[in-house]
C-alpha positions in Angstrom: 22.1 -0.6 35.3 21.8 -2.3 32.0 20.2 -5.5 31.0 22.1 -7.6 29.3 21.5 -11.0 27.6 22.6 -13.5 30.1 20.1 -11.8 32.5 17.3 -12.8 30.2 18.8 -15.8 29.6 19.0 -16.3 34.3 15.4 -15.2 33.7 14.0 -17.4 31.7 15.8 -20.5 32.4 18.3 -20.9 29.5 21.3 -20.8 28.1 22.7 -17.4 27.0 22.9 -19.0 23.2 19.1 -19.7 23.1 18.1 -16.5 24.8 19.9 -15.4 21.3 18.8 -17.5 18.7 15.1 -17.1 20.7 15.1 -13.0 20.5 16.7 -13.3 16.5 13.4 -15.6 15.1 15.1 -18.7 15.1 13.3 -21.4 14.0 14.9 -23.8 16.0 13.7 -22.5 19.1 10.2 -23.5 20.0 7.6 -21.4 19.9 7.2 -22.2 23.7 10.9 -21.1 24.7 10.3 -18.1 22.4 7.6 -16.9 24.3 9.2 -17.4 27.8 12.3 -15.6 27.0 10.5 -12.9 25.0 8.6 -12.5 28.6 11.6 -12.2 30.2 13.3 -10.1 28.2 10.4 -7.7 28.4 10.1 -7.6 32.2 13.4 -6.7 32.1 13.7 -4.2 29.8 15.6 -5.6 27.5 16.9 -3.9 24.3 19.0 -5.7 21.9 22.0 -3.8 20.8 20.7 -4.0 16.7 23.9 -2.0 15.7 26.4 -4.3 17.3 24.8 -7.5 16.6 24.6 -6.5 12.3 28.6 -5.7 12.8 28.8 -9.3 14.0 26.4 -11.5 12.0 26.0 -9.1 9.1 22.6 -9.8 9.9 20.9 -6.3 10.3 17.0 -8.0 10.9 15.9 -5.0 9.0 13.9 -5.1 6.0 13.0 -2.6 3.4 9.7 -1.9 2.2 9.1 0.0 -0.9 6.3 1.9 -2.4 4.5 4.3 -4.7 1.6 5.2 -2.4 -0.4 4.1 0.4 -3.6 5.5 -1.3 -3.4 2.5 -3.4 -5.5 -0.4 -1.2 -3.3 -3.5 -2.3 -0.2 -1.9 -0.9 -1.9 -1.3 2.2 -2.2 -4.9 2.5 0.9 -5.9 1.2 2.6 -3.6 4.0 -0.1 -5.5 7.2 1.1 -8.4 5.8 4.9 -7.9 5.5 4.4 -5.7 9.0 2.8 -8.6 9.8 5.6 -12.2 8.9 8.4 -9.7 9.4 7.4 -9.5 13.2 6.5 -13.0 13.7 10.3 -13.9 12.5 12.2 -11.2 14.4 12.5 -8.9 11.6 11.1 -4.7 11.7 10.5 -3.2 8.5 11.8 -0.1 7.2 8.7 1.2 5.3 9.7 4.4 2.2 7.1 5.8 -0.2 8.3 7.2 -3.3 5.9 9.2 -4.9 6.4 7.1 -7.8 9.7 9.5 -8.5 12.1 7.4 -10.0 15.2 9.3 -8.6 13.8 8.9 -5.3 13.2 5.3 -5.1 16.9 4.9 -6.5 18.0 7.2 -3.8 16.0 5.0 -1.0 17.3 1.6 -2.7 20.7 3.2 -2.1 19.6 4.0 1.7 18.5 0.4 2.7 21.8 -0.8 1.3 24.2 1.7 3.7 21.5 0.7 6.4 22.4 -3.3 5.7 18.7 -4.3 5.1 18.9 -8.1 5.0 16.0 -8.1 2.0 13.7 -5.4 0.2 10.5 -5.6 -1.4 9.6 -3.3 -4.1 6.6 -1.7 -5.4 8.6 0.6 -7.6 8.5 2.4 -11.3 10.4 -0.4 -13.2 13.2 2.0 -13.7 15.6 1.2 -10.6 17.1 -2.3 -11.4 20.7 -1.4 -11.2 19.7 0.0 -7.4 18.2 -3.1 -6.7 20.9 -5.5 -8.5 23.4 -3.4 -6.5 21.7 -4.9 -3.0 21.3 -8.5 -4.4 25.7 -8.4 -5.4 26.2 -7.4 -1.4 24.2 -10.3 -0.3 21.5 -8.3 0.6 17.3 -10.6 -0.6 15.0 -9.0 -3.1 11.7 -9.4 -4.5 9.8 -7.1 -7.3 6.3 -7.4 -6.2 3.0 -5.6 -8.5 5.5 -3.9 -10.6 8.5 -5.7 -12.8 11.8 -4.0 -13.5 13.6 -4.7 -16.5 17.0 -5.7 -16.6 16.5 -6.8 -12.1 17.7 -9.8 -11.4 15.4 -10.7 -9.0 12.5 -12.7 -9.0 9.1 -10.9 -9.5 5.5 -11.7 -8.4 2.7 -10.1 -10.6 -1.1 -10.1 -10.6 -2.5 -11.4 -13.5 -3.7 -8.1 -14.8 -4.1 -8.9 -18.8 -6.5 -11.8 -17.9 -8.4 -10.1 -15.1 -9.0 -6.7 -17.7 -10.1 -9.0 -20.5 -12.3 -10.4 -18.2 -13.9 -7.1 -16.6 -14.4 -6.0 -20.5 -15.6 -9.4 -21.4 -18.5 -9.0 -18.9 -19.1 -5.7 -20.1 -19.6 -6.9 -23.6 -21.5 -10.0 -22.4 -24.5 -7.5 -20.9 -24.4 -5.8 -24.7 -22.3 -2.8 -24.1 -19.9 -1.6 -26.8 -19.5 2.3 -26.2 -16.9 0.7 -22.9 -14.6 3.8 -21.5 -11.6 2.8 -20.4 -9.1 4.5 -17.2 -6.2 3.2 -16.5 -2.5 4.0 -15.7 0.6 4.7 -17.6 2.1 1.7 -19.7 5.6 2.0 -18.2 4.4 0.1 -15.4 3.2 -2.9 -15.4 0.0 -2.6 -14.4 -0.7 -0.2 -17.2 0.5 -2.0 -20.3 -1.4 -5.7 -19.3 -4.6 -3.9 -18.0 -4.5 -2.1 -21.1 -3.5 -4.9 -23.5 -6.7 -7.0 -21.9 -9.4 -4.3 -22.3 -7.8 -3.9 -26.2 -8.2 -7.8 -26.3 -11.5 -8.6 -25.3 -12.5 -5.9 -27.7 -11.3 -7.9 -30.4 -12.3 -11.2 -29.3 -15.8 -9.4 -29.7 -15.1 -7.8 -33.3 -15.1 -4.6 -31.3 -13.2 -2.1 -33.5 -11.0 0.0 -31.1 -12.4 3.5 -30.1 -8.8 5.8 -28.8 -12.2 8.5 -27.6 -13.1 6.5 -25.2 -9.7 6.0 -23.4 -7.8 7.9 -20.7 -4.7 7.0 -19.3 -2.3 8.8 -16.8 -0.5 9.1 -13.5 -1.9 6.4 -10.6 -3.6 9.7 -8.8 -6.8 10.8 -7.5 -6.7 14.2 -9.4 -6.2 12.0 -12.9 -9.0 9.7 -11.9 -11.3 13.1 -11.2 -10.3 14.4 -15.1 -10.4 11.5 -17.0 -14.3 10.7 -16.2 -15.0 14.3 -16.3 -13.3 14.4 -20.0 -15.5 10.7 -21.1 -18.6 12.6 -19.9 -18.6 15.8 -21.3 -17.2 14.3 -24.6 -19.1 12.6 -27.2 -18.1 9.1 -27.1 -21.5 7.8 -25.6 -20.0 5.9 -23.3 -22.8 3.1 -21.8 -20.0 1.2 -19.1 -16.8 2.0 -18.0 -13.5 0.1 -16.8 -11.9 2.0 -13.9 -8.4 0.1 -14.5 -6.7 3.0 -12.3 -6.9 2.0 -8.9 -5.9 5.1 -7.8 -7.8 7.4 -9.7 -11.2 5.0 -8.3 -11.1 7.6 -5.5 -11.5 10.4 -8.0 -13.9 8.9 -10.1 -16.5 7.9 -7.7 -17.5 10.9 -6.0 -17.7 12.6 -9.8 -19.8 10.2 -10.7 -21.7 11.1 -7.6 -21.3 14.8 -8.6 -22.2 14.9 -11.9 -25.7 12.8 -11.0 -24.9 9.5 -13.1 -27.1 6.9 -11.8 -24.8 3.5 -11.8 -25.9 1.1 -13.4 -28.8 2.4 -14.7 -26.8 5.5 -17.2 -23.5 3.7 -16.3 -22.4 0.3 -15.6 -19.3 0.5 -13.8 -16.5 -2.1 -12.4 -12.9 -1.0 -10.9 -10.0 -3.0 -10.7 -8.4 -3.8 -7.2 -11.1 -4.7 -4.8 -11.4 -2.5 -1.2 -13.6 -3.0 1.6 -15.7 0.6 1.1 -16.3 -0.6 -2.4 -18.5 -3.0 -1.4 -20.0 -0.8 0.7 -20.7 1.9 -1.6 -24.2 2.5 -3.2 -24.8 0.4 -5.1 -21.6 -1.9 -4.6 -19.1 -2.0 -7.2 -17.9 -4.8 -9.3 -14.5 -5.5 -9.1 -11.3 -7.7 -10.3 -9.8 -8.9 -7.5 -6.1 -8.8 -8.0 -5.6 -11.6 -5.1 -3.5 -8.8 -2.6 -2.6 -11.0 0.1 -1.3 -13.8 -1.8 0.4 -11.8 -3.3 2.1 -10.2 -0.1 2.6 -13.3 0.7 4.0 -15.0 -2.1 6.5 -12.4 -2.2 7.2 -12.8 1.5 7.6 -16.4 0.9 10.4 -15.5 -1.5 12.3 -12.9 0.4 12.3 -15.4 3.8 13.7 -17.7 0.9 16.2 -15.5 -0.5 17.3 -14.5 3.2 17.6 -17.8 4.5 19.6 -19.5 1.6 20.7 -16.7 -1.3 21.6 -19.5 -3.5 17.9 -20.0 -4.2 17.2 -17.0 -6.0 16.0 -16.8 -9.4 14.5 -14.3 -12.6 11.5 -15.6 -12.7 8.2 -14.1 -12.0 4.9 -15.7 -10.3 1.7 -14.9 -11.3 -1.3 -14.4 -9.2 -4.3 -15.1 -11.1 -7.5 -12.3 -10.9 -10.8 -12.8 -10.5 -13.9 -11.0 -10.9 -16.5 -10.0 -8.1 -20.0 -9.0 -9.4 -21.8 -7.6 -7.2 -24.2 -4.6 -8.7 -22.7 -1.6 -10.7 -23.1 -3.3 -13.9 -26.5 -4.2 -15.8 -27.2 -4.8 -19.0 -27.4 -2.5 -22.2 -30.2 -0.9 -23.1 -31.7 -1.6 -26.1 -31.4 2.3 -27.2 
């Protein structure tokens, strides 16, 4: 026999409308009543007809989360927080991985619109403004996160990549390093562009001439990290320190340094951008620029919920989350020789 919402309401001792609001995550319902209704729904095996509800209310209680990959530790943190906050508020999450392919990203955003998602967070390539603007035109909420999209009408939440990169490079300069290698992302991504600018700014502030032979820029992949650090080690650069500003590349950089017998920090001081738990457990523990991943995710969710409850609250502003240098054991003063 099919279990109805009326059955759930009767079991919980509330009205049908109260049961409906409780199961939809309404803030008008007390936590105690919500628990009572949810317990009754579980006990009876009640499954709401989401499709019918969406047709009636134009609300699907679905949120799209679009991201380039699941290698990046920041993206992991974002996914965990988005899922937790959506679940706590009665939403389900559709996770979409694009492999940083602009065409796939555009297809995914169109698909989310067809499924009537209430909101979408986009960690993308920066080339899908038309598709995200189409979602906004449908009355759907959109927030760009970590990567900006030129021409987008949605708010954007970014880390302070420029200052974080400047602080990392300055730290190495203050330790006496003058030949500082840089491995970063491509400059069509916000992080790639701003971290490279921060690196160059720190060099200029210290009167150090920029040397392109110390720089490797490429895709956000482990394979690029292997190739980039290998070419720097094999070249005549005289590199004494390395700022690894491409987070995905770090998964290739660290094993390559170990495999090549490079002692950190005796042979090479190292700073990585974006923290993850095993960087503090590496031997030696790696100094990092912490980009505030949890705060990035929570601000993005605040903006998304705000839009979903009141579309007039949407704006085009860019919100910045401060970066923080976390000093560990992977950096040492430059050798006098």
